[in-house]
C-alpha positions as CSV (number, residue, x, y, z in Angstrom):
1,M,-5.5,16.8,-103.1
2,N,-7.4,15.3,-106.0
3,A,-5.2,12.5,-107.4
4,V,-5.9,13.0,-111.1
5,A,-5.3,16.8,-110.8
6,E,-2.0,16.2,-109.1
7,T,-0.9,13.9,-111.9
8,Y,-1.8,16.5,-114.5
9,I,0.2,19.1,-112.7
10,E,3.2,16.8,-112.8
11,L,2.7,16.2,-116.5
12,A,2.3,20.0,-117.1
13,A,5.7,20.5,-115.4
14,R,7.4,17.9,-117.6
15,I,5.9,19.5,-120.7
16,A,6.9,23.0,-119.6
17,A,10.4,21.9,-118.9
18,R,10.9,20.3,-122.3
19,L,9.2,23.2,-124.2
20,E,11.1,25.9,-122.3
21,S,8.2,27.3,-120.3
22,P,5.6,28.4,-122.8
23,R,3.9,31.6,-122.0
24,V,0.3,32.8,-122.4
25,R,-0.5,35.2,-125.2
26,A,-4.1,35.7,-124.3
27,L,-7.1,34.5,-122.4
28,H,-10.2,34.6,-124.6
29,L,-13.6,34.9,-122.9
30,P,-16.9,34.9,-124.9
31,P,-18.6,38.3,-125.0
32,A,-20.7,38.7,-121.9
33,E,-23.7,39.9,-123.9
34,T,-23.8,36.7,-125.9
35,G,-24.1,34.4,-122.9
36,T,-26.4,31.8,-124.5
37,G,-25.7,28.7,-126.5
38,R,-23.0,26.1,-126.1
39,D,-20.3,28.1,-127.9
40,A,-20.5,30.7,-125.1
41,E,-19.8,28.1,-122.3
42,F,-16.0,28.0,-122.7
43,C,-12.9,30.1,-122.3
44,A,-9.9,29.6,-124.5
45,L,-6.3,30.0,-123.3
46,E,-3.9,30.8,-126.2
47,L,-0.1,30.3,-125.8
48,E,2.5,32.3,-127.6
49,D,3.1,29.4,-130.0
50,G,-0.6,29.5,-131.0
51,S,-1.7,26.4,-129.1
52,V,-5.1,26.7,-127.5
53,G,-6.7,25.0,-124.5
54,F,-10.3,25.2,-123.6
55,S,-12.1,25.1,-120.2
56,F,-15.7,25.1,-119.2
57,L,-17.0,28.3,-117.6
58,R,-20.4,27.3,-116.3
59,L,-19.5,25.6,-113.0
60,D,-20.2,27.4,-109.8
61,D,-19.4,31.1,-110.4
62,A,-16.2,30.6,-112.4
63,E,-17.3,32.8,-115.2
64,R,-18.3,35.7,-113.0
65,R,-15.1,35.6,-111.0
66,L,-13.0,35.5,-114.2
67,R,-14.8,38.5,-115.6
68,A,-14.8,40.5,-112.3
69,G,-11.1,39.8,-111.7
70,D,-9.9,41.0,-115.2
71,A,-8.4,37.6,-115.7
72,A,-7.6,38.2,-119.4
73,H,-5.3,41.1,-118.5
74,R,-3.6,39.2,-115.6
75,C,-2.9,36.0,-117.6
76,A,-1.1,37.6,-120.5
77,G,2.6,36.9,-120.2
78,M,2.3,34.4,-117.4
79,T,3.9,31.0,-117.9
80,A,1.4,28.3,-118.7
81,L,2.7,26.2,-115.9
82,A,2.0,28.9,-113.3
83,L,-1.7,28.8,-114.4
84,A,-1.8,25.0,-114.7
85,R,-0.9,24.7,-111.0
86,G,-4.3,26.2,-110.2
87,Y,-6.0,23.1,-111.4
88,V,-5.6,21.6,-107.9
89,E,-7.3,24.6,-106.2
90,D,-10.8,24.9,-104.9
91,D,-11.5,28.3,-106.4
92,P,-13.6,27.5,-109.6
93,A,-12.1,30.3,-111.6
94,V,-8.5,29.3,-110.8
95,K,-9.3,25.7,-111.4
96,A,-10.9,26.5,-114.8
97,L,-7.8,28.5,-115.9
98,G,-5.6,25.6,-114.6
99,F,-7.4,23.1,-116.8
100,A,-7.3,25.4,-119.8
101,A,-3.5,25.7,-119.3
102,I,-3.1,22.0,-119.1
103,N,-5.0,21.5,-122.3
104,A,-3.0,24.2,-124.0
105,L,0.3,22.7,-122.9
106,S,-0.9,19.3,-124.1
107,Q,-1.8,20.7,-127.5
108,S,1.6,22.5,-127.7
109,L,3.3,19.1,-127.0
110,F,1.3,17.4,-129.8
111,T,2.4,20.1,-132.2
112,R,6.1,20.1,-131.2
113,A,6.2,16.3,-131.3
114,R,4.6,16.4,-134.8
115,W,1.8,14.1,-133.6
116,V,-1.7,14.8,-134.8
117,P,-4.6,13.2,-132.9
118,P,-6.7,11.1,-135.2
119,E,-9.7,13.1,-136.6
120,S,-13.1,11.8,-135.7
121,G,-16.5,13.3,-136.4
122,D,-18.1,11.0,-133.8
123,P,-19.2,13.1,-130.8
124,L,-19.8,9.9,-128.8
125,G,-16.2,9.0,-128.6
126,R,-16.5,5.8,-130.5
127,I,-18.9,4.1,-128.1
128,E,-21.0,3.0,-131.1
129,P,-24.3,2.3,-129.3
130,R,-26.3,-0.7,-130.6
131,A,-29.9,-1.9,-130.2
132,G,-30.5,-3.5,-126.8
133,E,-27.4,-2.2,-125.2
134,H,-27.5,-0.3,-121.9
135,I,-25.6,2.9,-122.3
136,G,-24.5,5.3,-119.6
137,M,-24.0,9.0,-120.0
138,I,-22.3,11.1,-117.3
139,G,-23.6,14.6,-117.5
140,L,-26.7,15.3,-119.6
141,F,-25.6,16.3,-123.0
142,P,-28.9,16.7,-125.0
143,P,-27.3,16.7,-128.5
144,L,-26.0,13.2,-127.9
145,V,-29.2,11.7,-126.4
146,S,-30.9,11.1,-129.7
147,R,-27.9,9.5,-131.2
148,I,-28.1,6.8,-128.5
149,T,-31.8,6.3,-128.3
150,E,-32.3,6.2,-132.1
151,A,-29.8,3.3,-132.2
152,G,-32.2,1.4,-130.1
153,A,-30.1,1.5,-126.9
154,R,-31.4,2.1,-123.4
155,L,-29.9,5.2,-121.9
156,T,-29.2,6.1,-118.2
157,V,-27.9,9.5,-117.5
158,L,-26.0,10.4,-114.3
159,E,-26.5,14.0,-113.2
160,L,-25.9,16.2,-110.2
161,R,-29.0,18.3,-110.7
162,P,-32.0,17.0,-108.8
163,D,-34.4,19.0,-111.1
164,L,-33.4,16.8,-114.1
165,A,-33.9,13.4,-112.3
166,G,-36.6,11.1,-113.5
167,E,-38.0,9.5,-116.6
168,H,-37.8,11.4,-119.9
169,A,-38.7,10.6,-123.4
170,G,-36.5,7.6,-124.2
171,F,-34.1,7.8,-121.3
172,R,-33.7,8.1,-117.6
173,V,-31.8,10.6,-115.5
174,T,-30.6,9.5,-112.1
175,L,-28.6,11.0,-109.2
176,D,-27.3,7.6,-108.1
177,P,-24.0,6.5,-109.6
178,G,-24.9,2.9,-108.7
179,E,-27.3,2.9,-111.6
180,L,-24.4,2.9,-114.0
181,A,-23.3,-0.5,-112.8
182,G,-25.2,-2.4,-115.5
183,C,-24.1,-0.2,-118.4
184,V,-21.9,-1.9,-121.1
185,K,-20.6,1.4,-122.5
186,V,-20.4,4.8,-120.9
187,V,-19.7,8.3,-122.4
188,S,-18.9,11.2,-120.1
189,T,-18.6,14.9,-120.6
190,C,-15.3,16.5,-119.5
191,T,-17.1,18.2,-116.6
192,V,-16.0,15.3,-114.4
193,M,-12.5,16.7,-114.7
194,L,-13.5,20.0,-113.2
195,N,-15.9,19.0,-110.5
196,D,-13.6,16.3,-109.0
197,T,-15.9,13.4,-109.7
198,L,-13.8,11.6,-112.2
199,D,-12.6,8.7,-110.1
200,E,-16.0,8.3,-108.4
201,V,-17.9,7.9,-111.7
202,L,-15.3,5.7,-113.3
203,D,-15.5,3.4,-110.3
204,A,-19.3,3.4,-110.7
205,C,-19.1,2.1,-114.2
206,R,-16.0,-0.1,-113.9
207,Q,-17.9,-3.1,-115.4
208,A,-18.5,-1.3,-118.7
209,R,-16.4,-2.7,-121.5
210,F,-15.9,0.8,-123.1
211,R,-15.6,4.2,-121.5
212,A,-15.2,7.5,-123.3
213,I,-14.7,11.1,-122.1
214,V,-15.6,13.7,-124.7
215,G,-16.0,17.4,-125.2
216,P,-14.2,20.6,-126.4
217,T,-12.3,20.6,-123.1
218,G,-10.9,17.1,-123.7
219,G,-7.6,18.6,-125.0
220,C,-5.4,17.2,-122.3
221,L,-2.9,14.3,-122.5
222,P,-4.9,11.1,-122.1
223,D,-2.3,9.2,-120.1
224,P,-3.9,9.6,-116.6
225,L,-7.3,8.7,-118.0
226,F,-6.0,5.6,-119.8
227,D,-4.3,4.6,-116.6
228,R,-7.8,4.7,-115.0
229,G,-9.4,2.5,-117.6
230,V,-10.8,5.1,-120.0
231,D,-10.8,3.8,-123.6
232,A,-11.2,7.0,-125.6
233,L,-10.7,10.7,-125.1
234,G,-12.4,13.0,-127.6
235,G,-11.4,16.6,-127.9
236,R,-10.9,19.5,-130.2
237,R,-7.8,21.3,-131.5
238,V,-7.8,24.7,-133.2
239,V,-6.6,24.4,-136.9
240,D,-7.4,28.0,-138.0
241,L,-6.2,30.3,-135.3
242,E,-7.0,33.6,-136.9
243,G,-10.5,32.5,-137.8
244,F,-11.0,31.0,-134.4
245,R,-10.0,34.2,-132.6
246,K,-12.3,36.3,-134.8
247,T,-15.4,34.2,-134.3
248,F,-14.8,33.3,-130.7
249,C,-14.2,36.9,-129.6
250,A,-17.2,38.0,-131.6
251,G,-19.5,35.5,-129.9
252,D,-20.1,33.6,-133.2
253,K,-19.9,29.9,-133.7
254,W,-16.3,28.8,-133.8
255,G,-16.4,25.1,-134.2
256,G,-15.6,25.3,-137.9
257,H,-12.1,26.5,-137.1
258,T,-11.4,23.4,-135.0
259,S,-10.9,19.7,-135.7
260,K,-12.6,17.0,-133.6
261,Y,-10.5,14.0,-132.7
262,A,-10.6,10.8,-130.7
263,I,-7.5,9.2,-129.1
264,L,-8.0,5.5,-128.4
265,N,-6.2,3.7,-125.7
266,G,-3.7,1.4,-127.3
267,H,-3.3,3.7,-130.3
268,Y,-1.4,6.5,-128.7
269,P,2.4,6.8,-128.3
270,G,2.3,8.1,-124.7
271,V,3.7,11.2,-123.1
272,T,7.3,10.0,-122.7
273,E,7.5,9.2,-126.4
274,L,6.0,12.6,-127.3
275,L,8.5,14.4,-125.1
276,N,11.3,12.4,-126.7
277,R,10.2,13.4,-130.1
278,T,10.6,17.1,-129.3
279,R,14.4,16.9,-129.0
């Protein structure tokens, strides 16, 4: 069993016990006919208290399986914990739903504990690239590339797709995790939390002085990541639920109904404190 996934299931159980087993109100999938653009790459799991957790759909055949299995109908009314337990499974659809449930439970805990993650408009998770630095990126995320190269930093991107490997304009894509060894800062997409590569890639860049994981699906508790040496977790939380539902379900851009944040290691109360605050 994947170690970090097992830890997150344990945390989900603690949250569910304290919050009296939150249930799912709805699973939102982007309209099938709008399947282009980054806003259509995620599903959103909404709990009855209005908390929302995201998960990435474009790994393996997760999206097809969720649509074919009428997941939205089956999820309604289930406990979030029951779905969260699927995060340890191999089925990509079950795993995606599990991660969405863990994110939703985490957001629910933040709200009940009256703790708001610090807002941050920095999509790089506070890595602050500087001229001459060697920056690592785990998972090619094109919108972030120019922010790094324009700072004068050298960029190496670790990917799983062989068709992307090689030299590109201003950066290099590699399939070899060993090429991250010389990076002083590393930013990773949250995909590593769904494809079971988190521990492997963190080990590959263990010499980096700052490591961040970012993305809309970074809505989980950061505790297991901080325990592994991650310095920042960047995610999103829904701040306008009605507006979010309307735009997401219509296939329109929904980012304006969310708030981006970054949680820094050392500036976070910890799950035990958050649980205590809900009493």
